Each structure stands twice: as C-alpha cells, then as structure tokens.
Backbone of each chain as ProteinMPNN parsed JSONL, in Angstrom:
{"seq_chain_A": "DTAVSQTPKYLVTQMGNDKSIKCEQNLGHDTMYWYKQDSKKFLKIMFSYNNKELIINETVPNRFSPKSPDKAHLNLHINSLELGDSAVYFCASSQALDQPQHFGDGTRLSIL", "coords_chain_A": {"N_chain_A": [[0.814, -1.159, 0.267], [0.58, 2.28, -0.808], [2.527, 4.731, 1.149], [2.114, 7.772, 1.065], [-0.135, 9.47, -0.753], [-0.391, 11.195, -3.644], [-2.146, 13.073, -6.053], [-3.456, 15.151, -9.1], [-0.38, 12.989, -10.902], [0.581, 14.165, -12.869], [0.008, 17.606, -14.105], [-1.266, 19.933, -16.298], [-2.086, 22.928, -17.262], [-3.558, 26.402, -17.931], [-2.35, 29.863, -17.226], [-3.615, 31.904, -15.28], [-5.548, 29.765, -14.441], [-7.217, 28.098, -11.785], [-6.244, 25.287, -9.467], [-6.322, 22.092, -7.779], [-4.432, 19.826, -5.681], [-4.17, 16.502, -4.243], [-3.638, 15.215, -1.459], [-2.449, 12.318, 0.216], [-2.282, 10.152, 3.578], [-1.211, 7.14, 4.932], [-0.331, 6.401, 7.45], [-1.0, 7.285, 9.717], [0.41, 9.456, 10.848], [1.023, 12.895, 12.39], [1.736, 15.029, 11.163], [1.46, 16.775, 8.19], [2.884, 17.963, 5.145], [3.697, 20.609, 2.701], [5.726, 20.876, -0.442], [7.848, 22.419, -2.621], [9.806, 22.078, -5.699], [11.967, 23.402, -7.546], [13.331, 23.899, -10.846], [15.911, 23.994, -10.549], [16.125, 21.876, -8.462], [16.089, 22.714, -6.26], [14.65, 22.094, -3.119], [11.786, 23.298, -1.471], [9.99, 24.076, 2.011], [6.821, 24.584, 1.819], [4.41, 24.51, 3.318], [3.594, 23.279, 6.383], [1.568, 21.22, 8.551], [-0.332, 20.623, 11.407], [-2.125, 18.871, 13.502], [-4.432, 20.76, 13.072], [-2.853, 23.014, 13.041], [-1.125, 25.285, 11.302], [1.483, 26.174, 9.944], [2.981, 28.371, 7.838], [5.056, 28.838, 5.358], [6.713, 32.052, 4.912], [7.669, 32.823, 2.747], [5.588, 32.201, 0.767], [3.202, 32.596, -1.832], [0.028, 34.349, -0.931], [-1.865, 33.037, -2.798], [-1.868, 30.186, -2.588], [-2.997, 27.855, -0.832], [-3.481, 25.841, 2.012], [-5.668, 22.726, 2.625], [-7.043, 20.642, 4.956], [-9.386, 18.338, 5.369], [-9.135, 16.535, 7.279], [-7.135, 14.443, 9.159], [-6.028, 12.693, 7.984], [-5.216, 13.862, 5.49], [-4.106, 16.236, 3.317], [-4.834, 18.797, 1.199], [-3.577, 20.812, -2.094], [-4.456, 23.944, -2.523], [-4.456, 26.248, -5.344], [-4.699, 29.304, -6.592], [-5.35, 31.206, -9.462], [-2.703, 30.713, -11.033], [0.383, 30.936, -12.086], [3.309, 31.563, -14.297], [5.275, 30.997, -13.063], [5.08, 28.949, -11.257], [5.202, 26.816, -12.514], [6.64, 23.798, -11.427], [7.586, 20.839, -9.235], [5.623, 19.786, -7.082], [5.858, 18.15, -3.874], [4.138, 16.207, -1.46], [4.514, 15.259, 2.352], [4.554, 13.744, 4.932], [4.799, 13.332, 8.585], [5.587, 11.761, 12.058], [6.718, 13.326, 13.344], [8.546, 16.684, 14.008], [11.363, 16.004, 14.465], [11.61, 12.718, 13.127], [11.753, 11.103, 10.505], [10.654, 11.959, 7.21], [8.092, 11.177, 4.861], [7.351, 10.864, 1.678], [5.549, 11.941, -0.696], [4.985, 11.052, -4.438], [4.719, 12.966, -6.005], [3.775, 16.156, -7.93], [3.836, 17.006, -10.914], [3.655, 20.028, -12.057], [2.506, 22.148, -14.848], [2.502, 25.09, -16.107], [0.997, 26.638, -18.962]], "CA_chain_A": [[0.052, -0.149, 0.095], [1.29, 3.467, -0.775], [2.23, 5.371, 2.524], [1.892, 8.894, 1.109], [-0.232, 9.321, -2.403], [-0.552, 12.445, -4.373], [-3.137, 13.239, -7.67], [-2.695, 14.134, -10.48], [0.909, 13.086, -11.082], [0.879, 15.548, -14.056], [-0.802, 18.662, -14.244], [-0.547, 20.765, -17.191], [-3.181, 24.034, -17.2], [-3.223, 27.355, -18.528], [-2.038, 30.753, -16.5], [-4.763, 32.044, -14.792], [-6.869, 28.65, -13.843], [-7.099, 27.763, -10.306], [-5.751, 24.282, -9.196], [-5.953, 21.424, -6.843], [-3.717, 18.796, -5.568], [-4.611, 16.09, -3.152], [-2.998, 14.751, -0.749], [-3.666, 11.29, 1.712], [-1.045, 9.451, 3.906], [-2.191, 6.272, 5.63], [0.532, 6.005, 8.437], [-1.254, 7.766, 10.907], [1.382, 10.517, 11.215], [0.373, 13.972, 12.671], [1.978, 16.309, 10.437], [1.984, 16.937, 6.919], [3.781, 18.983, 4.305], [3.853, 20.405, 1.106], [7.031, 21.2, -0.648], [8.07, 22.983, -4.038], [10.993, 21.774, -6.13], [12.082, 24.4, -8.737], [13.881, 23.41, -12.095], [17.184, 23.719, -10.048], [15.784, 20.965, -7.421], [16.078, 23.17, -4.907], [13.43, 21.506, -2.303], [11.455, 24.099, -0.419], [9.193, 23.986, 2.357], [5.611, 25.725, 1.807], [3.505, 24.887, 4.627], [3.091, 22.092, 7.65], [-0.073, 21.525, 9.352], [-0.294, 19.592, 12.421], [-3.259, 19.195, 14.743], [-5.258, 21.73, 13.159], [-2.024, 24.464, 13.507], [-0.868, 25.884, 10.041], [2.979, 27.076, 9.921], [3.49, 29.011, 6.686], [6.503, 29.422, 4.827], [6.677, 33.683, 4.944], [7.665, 34.062, 1.006], [4.363, 31.447, -0.245], [1.839, 33.73, -2.059], [-1.32, 33.488, -0.699], [-2.818, 32.293, -3.836], [-1.4, 29.014, -2.186], [-3.575, 27.711, 0.527], [-4.073, 24.107, 1.834], [-6.773, 22.627, 3.103], [-6.852, 19.545, 5.602], [-10.528, 17.784, 5.716], [-9.115, 15.321, 8.516], [-5.582, 14.175, 9.743], [-5.03, 12.147, 6.999], [-5.256, 14.647, 4.068], [-3.857, 17.909, 2.924], [-4.619, 19.104, -0.453], [-3.434, 22.284, -2.005], [-5.152, 24.776, -4.188], [-3.653, 27.425, -6.194], [-5.508, 30.46, -7.052], [-4.519, 32.54, -10.7], [-1.681, 30.412, -11.722], [1.339, 31.88, -13.037], [4.201, 30.843, -15.038], [6.504, 30.78, -11.909], [4.369, 28.096, -10.173], [5.762, 25.813, -12.584], [7.56, 23.002, -10.584], [6.944, 19.813, -8.947], [4.935, 19.64, -5.807], [5.508, 17.405, -3.381], [3.778, 16.186, -0.321], [5.332, 14.645, 3.025], [4.047, 13.173, 6.124], [5.931, 12.412, 9.718], [5.132, 11.265, 13.324], [7.106, 14.572, 14.345], [9.555, 17.507, 13.159], [12.637, 15.014, 14.361], [11.063, 11.814, 12.899], [11.603, 11.245, 9.171], [9.65, 12.433, 6.486], [7.657, 10.514, 3.818], [7.487, 11.705, 0.439], [4.748, 11.265, -2.169], [5.511, 10.954, -6.188], [5.506, 14.44, -6.739], [2.75, 16.238, -8.59], [4.282, 17.791, -12.202], [2.402, 20.965, -12.798], [3.181, 23.013, -15.916], [1.85, 26.451, -16.787], [1.097, 27.246, -20.343]], "C_chain_A": [[0.922, 1.117, 0.184], [1.16, 4.226, 0.56], [1.387, 7.075, 2.017], [1.272, 8.693, -0.601], [-0.497, 10.768, -2.683], [-1.099, 12.605, -5.695], [-3.042, 14.55, -7.668], [-1.338, 14.178, -10.141], [1.452, 13.967, -12.093], [-0.146, 16.426, -14.184], [-0.553, 19.623, -14.984], [-2.192, 21.873, -17.305], [-2.513, 25.147, -17.585], [-2.957, 28.181, -17.638], [-3.333, 31.526, -16.191], [-5.932, 30.977, -14.115], [-6.462, 28.792, -12.492], [-7.273, 26.169, -10.234], [-5.873, 23.486, -8.217], [-5.033, 20.476, -6.729], [-4.096, 18.236, -4.613], [-3.709, 15.383, -3.03], [-3.379, 13.509, 0.303], [-2.158, 10.094, 2.107], [-1.913, 8.642, 4.914], [-1.331, 5.49, 7.02], [0.015, 6.466, 9.484], [-0.949, 8.816, 11.427], [0.495, 11.784, 11.472], [0.627, 15.138, 12.004], [2.32, 16.053, 9.077], [2.002, 18.101, 6.447], [3.348, 19.0, 3.29], [5.031, 21.664, 1.159], [7.336, 21.643, -2.142], [9.086, 22.497, -4.327], [10.756, 22.218, -7.668], [12.808, 23.263, -9.654], [15.406, 22.813, -11.615], [17.202, 22.931, -8.99], [15.929, 21.103, -6.621], [14.291, 22.618, -4.338], [12.915, 22.383, -1.351], [10.206, 24.245, 0.506], [8.087, 25.162, 2.196], [4.591, 25.627, 2.959], [3.797, 23.275, 5.258], [2.035, 22.298, 8.325], [0.147, 20.247, 10.265], [-1.38, 19.84, 13.655], [-4.261, 20.643, 14.303], [-4.238, 23.204, 13.085], [-1.319, 24.208, 12.007], [0.181, 26.472, 10.182], [3.083, 27.304, 8.559], [4.759, 29.676, 6.371], [6.005, 30.825, 4.39], [6.853, 34.072, 3.315], [6.396, 33.112, 0.244], [3.356, 32.669, -0.275], [0.567, 33.426, -1.512], [-2.34, 33.168, -1.964], [-2.692, 30.817, -3.557], [-2.213, 28.858, -0.909], [-3.815, 26.216, 0.575], [-5.281, 23.962, 2.653], [-6.66, 20.961, 3.455], [-8.408, 19.219, 6.262], [-10.334, 17.07, 6.875], [-7.045, 15.293, 8.239], [-4.867, 13.693, 8.582], [-4.732, 12.778, 5.387], [-4.823, 16.001, 4.368], [-3.636, 18.064, 1.529], [-4.287, 20.632, -0.359], [-4.221, 22.97, -3.195], [-4.297, 25.905, -4.162], [-4.693, 28.205, -6.713], [-4.79, 31.069, -8.742], [-3.253, 31.982, -10.718], [-0.955, 30.895, -12.35], [2.619, 31.197, -13.564], [5.168, 30.296, -14.307], [6.251, 29.959, -11.146], [5.069, 26.96, -11.11], [6.955, 25.114, -11.953], [6.733, 21.683, -10.406], [7.303, 20.129, -7.672], [4.975, 18.148, -4.684], [4.755, 17.35, -2.002], [4.403, 15.083, 0.815], [4.292, 14.702, 4.326], [5.1, 12.939, 7.412], [5.421, 12.598, 11.03], [5.44, 12.949, 14.014], [8.25, 15.163, 13.632], [11.399, 16.441, 13.339], [12.279, 13.439, 13.88], [11.282, 12.024, 11.037], [10.581, 10.882, 8.721], [9.455, 11.324, 5.302], [7.332, 11.017, 2.932], [6.126, 10.781, -0.378], [5.367, 11.359, -3.557], [6.013, 12.128, -6.328], [4.257, 14.547, -7.521], [3.876, 17.353, -10.045], [3.572, 19.001, -12.643], [3.422, 22.039, -13.945], [2.023, 23.805, -16.255], [2.169, 27.026, -17.97], [1.264, 28.8, -20.629]], "O_chain_A": [[1.838, 1.188, 1.004], [0.068, 4.409, 1.098], [0.326, 7.459, 2.508], [1.854, 8.058, -1.481], [-0.851, 11.47, -1.735], [-0.354, 12.187, -6.583], [-2.682, 15.206, -6.69], [-0.895, 15.017, -9.356], [2.6, 14.411, -12.12], [-1.268, 15.963, -14.388], [0.347, 20.373, -14.607], [-3.29, 21.329, -17.422], [-1.286, 25.202, -17.663], [-3.226, 27.589, -16.594], [-4.088, 31.693, -17.149], [-6.921, 31.308, -13.46], [-5.522, 29.487, -12.108], [-8.241, 25.662, -10.801], [-5.454, 24.111, -7.243], [-4.643, 20.112, -7.839], [-4.506, 18.998, -3.737], [-2.998, 14.897, -3.91], [-4.339, 13.58, 1.07], [-1.379, 9.502, 1.36], [-2.891, 9.047, 5.542], [-1.583, 4.379, 7.485], [0.59, 6.053, 10.491], [-1.631, 9.327, 12.315], [-0.609, 11.862, 10.932], [-0.057, 16.152, 12.145], [3.237, 15.306, 8.736], [1.452, 19.101, 6.91], [2.758, 18.082, 2.722], [5.288, 22.617, 1.894], [6.821, 20.843, -2.924], [9.75, 22.256, -3.319], [9.994, 21.836, -8.557], [12.884, 22.07, -9.361], [15.968, 21.778, -11.975], [18.226, 23.049, -8.316], [16.015, 20.191, -5.799], [13.204, 22.718, -4.908], [13.511, 22.364, -0.274], [9.202, 24.561, -0.132], [8.317, 26.359, 2.374], [4.037, 26.616, 3.438], [4.16, 22.314, 4.58], [1.598, 23.397, 8.667], [0.653, 19.171, 9.944], [-1.411, 20.75, 14.484], [-4.714, 21.415, 15.148], [-4.758, 24.32, 13.076], [-1.016, 23.078, 11.624], [-0.006, 27.596, 10.65], [3.321, 26.27, 7.936], [5.328, 30.648, 6.867], [5.043, 30.909, 3.626], [6.445, 35.076, 2.73], [6.258, 33.348, -0.956], [2.886, 33.39, 0.605], [0.068, 32.307, -1.628], [-3.563, 33.108, -1.833], [-3.396, 30.098, -4.266], [-2.099, 29.681, 0.0], [-4.193, 25.493, -0.348], [-5.824, 24.884, 3.263], [-6.319, 20.123, 2.62], [-8.724, 19.657, 7.368], [-11.326, 16.913, 7.587], [-6.195, 15.836, 7.533], [-3.735, 13.964, 8.182], [-4.175, 12.234, 4.433], [-5.079, 16.703, 5.346], [-2.696, 17.68, 0.832], [-4.448, 21.435, 0.56], [-4.48, 22.627, -4.349], [-3.62, 26.376, -3.248], [-5.605, 27.633, -7.311], [-3.578, 31.266, -8.832], [-2.416, 32.815, -10.369], [-1.384, 31.438, -13.368], [2.853, 30.097, -13.064], [5.851, 29.337, -14.665], [6.99, 29.897, -10.163], [5.576, 26.061, -10.44], [8.07, 25.634, -11.906], [5.703, 21.363, -10.999], [8.354, 20.499, -7.15], [4.145, 17.244, -4.789], [4.715, 18.404, -1.366], [4.809, 14.026, 0.332], [3.45, 15.566, 4.568], [6.172, 12.375, 7.193], [4.773, 13.629, 11.21], [4.754, 13.578, 14.819], [8.907, 14.516, 12.816], [12.276, 16.317, 12.484], [12.993, 12.731, 14.59], [10.948, 13.058, 10.458], [9.757, 10.064, 9.129], [10.403, 10.684, 4.846], [6.771, 12.061, 3.265], [5.872, 9.589, -0.549], [6.481, 11.884, -3.578], [7.158, 12.47, -6.624], [3.622, 13.545, -7.847], [4.512, 18.36, -9.736], [2.876, 18.919, -13.654], [4.568, 22.478, -13.85], [0.905, 23.413, -16.589], [3.17, 27.704, -18.202], [1.338, 29.209, -21.788]]}, "seq_chain_B": "GQNIDQPTEMTATEGAIVQINCTYQTSGFNGLFWYQQHAGEAPTFLSYNVLDGLEEKGRFSSFLSRSKGYSYLLLKELQMKDSASYLCAVPGSARQLTFGSGTQLTVLP", "coords_chain_B": {"N_chain_B": [[17.612, 31.569, 11.637], [18.109, 29.412, 9.12], [21.025, 27.924, 7.597], [22.411, 26.375, 4.605], [25.428, 24.237, 3.386], [26.166, 22.517, 0.579], [28.492, 20.585, -1.662], [27.591, 21.428, -4.984], [27.724, 19.242, -7.149], [29.095, 15.678, -7.335], [31.496, 13.338, -8.668], [32.155, 9.888, -8.429], [33.759, 6.678, -8.836], [32.075, 3.073, -9.714], [32.792, 1.186, -7.021], [34.01, 2.11, -5.689], [34.789, 4.707, -2.631], [32.745, 7.31, -1.401], [32.37, 10.554, -0.152], [30.271, 12.93, 1.04], [29.787, 16.343, 1.866], [28.503, 18.212, 4.083], [27.529, 21.536, 5.902], [26.312, 23.49, 7.952], [24.299, 26.294, 9.25], [22.546, 26.884, 12.204], [19.71, 28.022, 14.732], [19.457, 26.391, 16.991], [19.526, 23.529, 17.58], [18.474, 20.834, 15.881], [18.628, 18.23, 15.341], [20.09, 16.349, 11.996], [19.294, 15.422, 8.742], [19.55, 13.008, 6.296], [18.671, 12.722, 2.824], [18.094, 10.694, 0.347], [17.419, 11.213, -3.51], [16.387, 10.223, -6.47], [16.148, 10.835, -9.85], [13.621, 12.245, -10.822], [12.155, 11.137, -9.032], [10.313, 10.73, -5.764], [11.882, 12.031, -2.782], [13.983, 9.83, -0.649], [14.126, 8.879, 2.938], [17.154, 8.773, 4.604], [19.074, 8.741, 6.793], [19.527, 9.888, 10.11], [20.759, 12.369, 12.149], [21.623, 13.314, 15.664], [23.241, 12.898, 17.558], [26.793, 13.57, 18.344], [28.798, 11.717, 16.382], [29.587, 8.771, 13.817], [27.49, 7.185, 12.143], [26.374, 4.097, 11.222], [25.27, 2.087, 8.621], [24.497, -0.099, 6.801], [25.839, 0.104, 3.745], [25.988, 2.822, 3.771], [26.99, 5.95, 5.796], [26.517, 8.221, 8.157], [28.09, 10.951, 9.654], [28.11, 13.212, 12.221], [29.266, 16.251, 13.403], [28.732, 18.522, 16.14], [29.435, 20.707, 17.013], [30.967, 21.7, 15.153], [29.515, 22.271, 13.252], [28.731, 20.476, 11.372], [28.703, 18.048, 9.021], [28.663, 14.746, 7.45], [28.249, 12.453, 4.556], [28.492, 9.205, 3.808], [29.353, 6.952, 1.796], [30.239, 3.573, 0.731], [31.581, 1.302, -1.063], [30.981, 1.906, -3.696], [27.795, 1.877, -6.478], [26.059, 1.985, -9.427], [23.715, 2.212, -8.826], [23.65, 4.269, -6.813], [23.685, 6.602, -8.171], [22.433, 9.907, -7.544], [20.586, 12.333, -6.398], [22.105, 13.823, -3.171], [20.36, 14.807, -0.304], [21.03, 17.176, 2.347], [19.452, 18.075, 5.189], [17.915, 20.297, 7.879], [16.053, 20.512, 11.029], [13.988, 23.408, 11.751], [13.467, 26.299, 13.572], [10.775, 27.148, 13.333], [9.544, 24.933, 13.469], [9.788, 23.327, 10.763], [11.208, 21.807, 7.931], [14.342, 22.558, 6.671], [15.755, 22.296, 3.958], [19.14, 21.554, 2.091], [20.632, 22.371, -0.891], [21.599, 20.326, -2.163], [23.285, 17.372, -3.2], [24.736, 16.358, -6.347], [25.413, 13.362, -7.372], [27.371, 11.393, -9.568], [27.952, 8.374, -10.659], [30.268, 7.02, -12.101], [31.023, 3.828, -14.174]], "CA_chain_B": [[17.127, 30.692, 10.36], [19.016, 28.462, 8.704], [21.75, 28.221, 5.924], [23.201, 24.733, 4.582], [25.911, 24.022, 2.232], [26.743, 21.173, 0.338], [28.843, 20.575, -3.102], [26.813, 20.926, -5.818], [28.195, 17.873, -8.097], [30.536, 14.72, -7.594], [31.587, 12.102, -9.338], [33.165, 8.81, -8.44], [33.718, 5.277, -9.853], [31.507, 2.104, -9.248], [33.251, 0.563, -6.173], [34.888, 3.229, -4.819], [33.758, 5.345, -1.666], [32.571, 9.268, -1.66], [32.048, 11.287, 1.008], [29.609, 14.349, 0.524], [30.284, 17.208, 3.337], [27.138, 19.3, 4.618], [27.966, 22.094, 6.781], [24.772, 24.103, 8.384], [23.885, 27.309, 10.683], [20.943, 27.06, 12.867], [19.453, 28.499, 15.788], [18.786, 25.477, 17.882], [20.114, 22.567, 16.534], [17.342, 19.392, 16.387], [19.011, 17.164, 14.46], [20.306, 16.557, 11.01], [18.959, 14.303, 7.801], [20.146, 12.691, 4.894], [17.845, 12.239, 2.126], [18.552, 10.334, -1.346], [16.313, 11.734, -4.41], [16.696, 9.821, -7.662], [15.619, 11.77, -11.043], [11.717, 12.304, -11.086], [10.969, 10.408, -7.814], [10.739, 11.382, -4.191], [13.303, 11.913, -1.572], [13.898, 8.849, 0.529], [15.093, 9.127, 4.091], [18.408, 7.854, 4.7], [19.527, 8.786, 8.219], [19.216, 10.978, 11.298], [21.731, 12.113, 13.422], [21.339, 14.158, 16.522], [24.363, 13.251, 18.691], [28.108, 13.66, 17.785], [29.519, 10.809, 15.914], [29.028, 8.121, 13.099], [26.394, 6.098, 12.78], [26.592, 2.896, 10.072], [23.569, 1.711, 8.381], [25.041, -0.977, 5.441], [26.797, 0.64, 2.874], [26.127, 4.24, 3.869], [27.458, 5.819, 7.14], [26.778, 9.583, 8.19], [28.78, 11.796, 10.733], [27.968, 14.538, 12.402], [29.922, 17.11, 15.162], [27.308, 19.693, 16.363], [30.42, 22.068, 17.6], [31.663, 22.252, 13.877], [28.224, 22.31, 12.624], [29.134, 19.909, 10.121], [28.241, 16.334, 8.538], [28.891, 14.02, 6.025], [27.735, 10.86, 4.364], [29.999, 8.291, 3.563], [28.813, 5.682, 0.861], [31.226, 2.741, 0.59], [31.283, -0.366, -2.506], [29.435, 2.454, -4.65], [27.14, 1.129, -7.185], [25.753, 2.536, -10.389], [22.353, 2.951, -8.519], [23.886, 5.147, -5.8], [23.529, 8.071, -8.58], [21.213, 10.39, -7.399], [21.03, 13.611, -5.64], [21.734, 13.592, -1.596], [20.11, 16.134, 0.423], [21.063, 17.073, 3.766], [18.444, 19.001, 5.856], [17.721, 20.528, 9.231], [14.529, 21.024, 11.409], [14.362, 24.585, 11.985], [12.834, 27.043, 14.609], [9.562, 27.467, 12.887], [9.279, 23.431, 12.99], [9.807, 23.22, 9.38], [12.428, 21.092, 7.771], [15.312, 22.888, 5.619], [16.889, 21.46, 3.255], [20.344, 22.15, 1.23], [20.358, 22.239, -2.461], [21.575, 19.047, -2.294], [24.468, 17.359, -4.378], [24.347, 15.503, -7.454], [26.45, 12.443, -7.281], [27.367, 10.427, -10.44], [28.356, 6.891, -10.047], [31.147, 6.093, -13.225], [31.683, 2.327, -14.379]], "C_chain_B": [[18.141, 30.105, 10.157], [19.811, 28.479, 7.453], [22.612, 26.835, 6.113], [23.894, 24.591, 3.477], [26.489, 22.942, 1.955], [27.264, 21.282, -1.217], [27.469, 20.402, -3.879], [26.962, 19.76, -6.779], [29.315, 17.494, -7.088], [30.039, 13.766, -8.185], [32.408, 11.367, -8.93], [33.051, 7.732, -8.984], [33.245, 4.274, -8.704], [32.611, 1.525, -8.422], [34.127, 0.899, -5.131], [33.914, 4.087, -3.464], [33.795, 6.835, -1.474], [32.061, 9.372, -0.244], [31.365, 12.713, 0.892], [29.38, 15.23, 2.136], [29.125, 18.024, 3.192], [27.632, 20.012, 5.65], [26.467, 23.433, 7.064], [25.032, 25.055, 9.768], [22.589, 27.208, 11.027], [20.649, 27.575, 13.961], [18.607, 27.679, 16.856], [18.606, 24.387, 17.124], [18.95, 21.082, 17.105], [17.691, 18.097, 15.697], [19.547, 17.062, 12.944], [19.691, 15.286, 10.07], [19.514, 14.388, 6.919], [19.304, 12.172, 4.235], [18.424, 12.047, 0.699], [17.357, 10.81, -2.35], [17.065, 10.897, -5.779], [15.859, 10.584, -8.242], [14.472, 11.413, -10.71], [11.505, 11.528, -10.189], [11.035, 11.24, -6.661], [11.884, 11.582, -3.357], [12.793, 11.126, -0.563], [14.735, 8.967, 1.991], [16.312, 7.989, 4.07], [18.901, 7.419, 5.936], [19.287, 10.024, 8.626], [20.262, 11.123, 12.419], [21.559, 13.279, 13.949], [22.408, 13.968, 17.575], [25.737, 13.137, 17.73], [28.757, 11.929, 17.104], [29.297, 10.154, 14.738], [28.184, 7.224, 13.342], [26.6, 5.413, 11.393], [25.209, 2.486, 9.675], [24.21, 1.043, 7.016], [25.976, -0.065, 4.75], [26.974, 1.975, 2.824], [25.954, 4.583, 5.424], [27.018, 7.775, 7.12], [27.314, 9.989, 9.585], [28.026, 13.019, 10.834], [28.849, 14.947, 13.883], [29.166, 18.27, 14.627], [28.404, 20.989, 16.449], [31.03, 22.61, 16.332], [30.262, 22.672, 13.004], [28.45, 21.928, 10.618], [28.807, 18.166, 9.883], [28.654, 16.006, 7.254], [28.477, 12.955, 5.831], [28.904, 10.054, 3.491], [29.223, 7.3, 2.643], [30.066, 5.03, 0.477], [30.446, 1.612, -0.56], [29.926, 0.735, -3.541], [29.013, 1.207, -5.963], [26.109, 1.934, -7.949], [24.338, 3.307, -9.984], [22.376, 3.947, -7.64], [24.002, 6.331, -6.968], [22.251, 8.71, -8.201], [21.944, 11.837, -6.886], [20.766, 13.655, -4.028], [21.636, 15.169, -1.19], [20.191, 16.273, 2.107], [20.0, 18.589, 4.128], [18.338, 18.807, 7.186], [16.33, 21.416, 9.842], [15.01, 22.813, 11.845], [13.369, 25.432, 13.4], [11.138, 26.829, 14.575], [8.827, 26.153, 12.551], [8.977, 22.957, 11.657], [10.91, 22.917, 9.263], [12.802, 21.772, 6.512], [16.316, 22.287, 5.169], [18.073, 22.158, 2.663], [19.96, 22.014, -0.26], [20.574, 21.218, -2.911], [22.472, 18.74, -3.518], [24.515, 15.974, -5.058], [25.239, 14.562, -7.118], [26.507, 11.592, -8.752], [28.216, 9.512, -10.293], [29.064, 6.483, -11.915], [31.384, 4.778, -13.517], [32.999, 2.246, -14.405]], "O_chain_B": [[19.111, 30.188, 10.911], [19.381, 28.957, 6.403], [23.195, 26.348, 7.082], [23.266, 24.752, 2.431], [27.22, 22.34, 2.74], [26.604, 21.959, -2.005], [26.55, 19.623, -3.627], [25.859, 19.387, -7.18], [30.065, 18.175, -6.389], [28.894, 13.338, -8.33], [33.556, 11.811, -8.901], [32.119, 7.672, -9.786], [33.547, 4.275, -7.51], [33.593, 1.285, -9.125], [34.7, 0.347, -4.192], [32.686, 4.075, -3.368], [34.851, 7.464, -1.405], [31.535, 8.56, 0.516], [32.119, 13.647, 0.616], [28.932, 14.785, 3.193], [28.847, 18.496, 2.089], [28.238, 19.341, 6.485], [25.888, 24.047, 6.168], [25.617, 24.81, 10.823], [21.636, 27.411, 10.275], [21.732, 27.703, 14.532], [17.559, 28.002, 17.415], [17.781, 24.234, 16.224], [18.748, 20.576, 18.209], [16.972, 17.103, 15.6], [19.334, 18.191, 12.501], [19.599, 14.188, 10.618], [20.029, 15.421, 6.49], [18.877, 11.108, 4.682], [19.029, 12.887, 0.033], [16.235, 10.746, -1.846], [18.272, 11.032, -5.982], [14.914, 11.084, -7.631], [14.255, 10.274, -10.296], [10.434, 10.95, -10.374], [11.692, 12.278, -6.579], [12.906, 10.958, -3.643], [11.811, 11.295, 0.16], [15.954, 9.139, 1.998], [16.356, 6.823, 3.677], [19.14, 6.257, 6.263], [18.958, 11.004, 7.957], [20.554, 10.321, 13.306], [21.365, 14.275, 13.253], [22.503, 14.819, 18.459], [25.718, 12.691, 16.582], [29.126, 11.131, 17.966], [28.576, 10.92, 14.098], [28.032, 6.569, 14.374], [26.977, 6.112, 10.452], [24.207, 2.576, 10.384], [24.412, 1.851, 6.11], [26.887, 0.468, 5.384], [27.831, 2.483, 2.1], [25.216, 3.98, 6.202], [27.244, 8.465, 6.126], [26.963, 9.357, 10.581], [27.479, 13.681, 9.951], [29.03, 14.329, 14.933], [28.976, 18.782, 13.524], [28.15, 22.097, 15.976], [31.54, 23.731, 16.298], [30.314, 23.49, 12.085], [28.401, 22.472, 9.514], [28.746, 17.317, 10.773], [28.917, 16.707, 6.278], [28.234, 12.259, 6.817], [29.851, 10.383, 2.776], [28.2, 6.901, 3.199], [30.953, 5.702, -0.05], [29.279, 1.28, -0.766], [28.762, 0.549, -3.893], [29.58, 0.163, -6.285], [25.286, 2.566, -7.286], [23.885, 4.37, -10.41], [21.351, 4.613, -7.496], [24.619, 7.266, -6.457], [21.157, 8.208, -8.456], [23.093, 12.279, -6.909], [19.638, 13.567, -3.545], [22.279, 16.183, -1.462], [19.545, 15.608, 2.917], [19.882, 19.67, 3.551], [18.519, 17.737, 7.767], [15.778, 22.435, 9.426], [16.126, 23.231, 12.15], [12.593, 24.742, 14.062], [10.427, 26.458, 15.509], [7.893, 26.04, 11.757], [7.995, 22.247, 11.437], [11.786, 23.344, 10.016], [12.1, 21.767, 5.501], [17.367, 21.871, 5.656], [18.049, 23.387, 2.712], [18.897, 21.499, -0.608], [20.007, 20.86, -3.944], [22.54, 19.426, -4.538], [24.388, 14.856, -4.559], [26.09, 15.036, -6.365], [25.42, 11.08, -9.016], [29.301, 9.785, -9.779], [28.44, 5.824, -12.746], [32.352, 4.463, -12.826], [33.547, 1.154, -14.556]]}, "name": "protein", "num_of_chains": 2, "seq": "DTAVSQTPKYLVTQMGNDKSIKCEQNLGHDTMYWYKQDSKKFLKIMFSYNNKELIINETVPNRFSPKSPDKAHLNLHINSLELGDSAVYFCASSQALDQPQHFGDGTRLSILGQNIDQPTEMTATEGAIVQINCTYQTSGFNGLFWYQQHAGEAPTFLSYNVLDGLEEKGRFSSFLSRSKGYSYLLLKELQMKDSASYLCAVPGSARQLTFGSGTQLTVLP"}
C-alpha cells in the first residue's frame, strides 16, 4: 500500500486557472507538509500542518492555500496560476519534526 | 534562520568510496537528516543524526559534529544505482525542515 499518495501526477494547465492537488497518508502521522521543487532541484517547504495548526513559509504567495479535511489529508489549492508556479510539488508526512518524512511521488505542474 | 551548504556535484567510480559534506548554521539544533533523491522520484530517508559521531547503516554512514556545524554522508562500495541527489536537511525553529540544495552524485563504471 502506498504510504503517501498524491494526485494528479501530472497537471498541465493555463495561466490564470485555479487547480488543486490532493494528498493522503495512511501512516497515521500527525504532521503533513507541502514542498515545492523548482527546476534547479531546490526543495523548499511551503506549509506544515499539525493537529489543525498551520505553519506557513512566509515566502509563499497567498494564492496557495492548504486545506485539511482530516488528519490523513492535506490538499493544496492554487488560485490564479502563474508561469513561475511550474514546478514539482511534493506532499510529505511525519510523526514529528525529528522523525523521517515520507514523501509522495510528486505532482509535476506545468503552466502554459 | 538556517543556512545549509553542500557541494553541487560529485563524481566517483563504481566500487569506490565517496564522502558528501554538509555544513549548516541553525539557531537551536534538532538533528540533521540525509535524504536520497533519484531523478524524477521522491526523496527517501537515509539517516538522522542528533548526537556527535558516526552512524553506520550498511554501505551508508553518516557523521555529525555539532560543535563544527558539520556532517558528512559516506557511501562505500559505490554502485551505479547510487547515482542520485543527496540532500542534507535540518529542522528549524519554525518547526519546518530546511533542505540544502543537494549534491548530485554521478557514479561512473
């Protein structure tokens, strides 16, 4: 069984659209994360969500919003997509910050 | 905040040993992680060091010196499949993990 699954794997859309990426973990972890990996392969934290506490990286535009219907899910909603949003987005989860994070396979977002 | 430095690229030969260094600056140390990421795939956990010294796990070992703000990942008996990016990461005061830019290791036959 997949531990952290995210959908879709590929997302191609036009500038200005709104899109969502879904993430689910079946590990029973308390904390979930969203990362952005750009073309230079730099992996940057966007959000972490623990027991209804959201920690936002200050550099993330407010067009990005995480939504957590329950502990096992943390979806990423993006409004008014821009060219610079093209990247691979990874969801991850861990039991705590000092515990290993398990990553999903990534969503490759391309903005036309 | 956190600052992490690691070499951008390294090349080594199959069967050899390679050491990937990582230096970090962080306010409040809470351990250091190493992750491996193959091209087009997700990062996978390799090791976690919170105390000084060497931790060995099969062909891979990780070393930490907290006083020097320094860690290294040692890969022995290199195999072609070890060609990947190796990411050093430290938890920060904002309870988020900060990754280094990664070291792209190429193993040559």
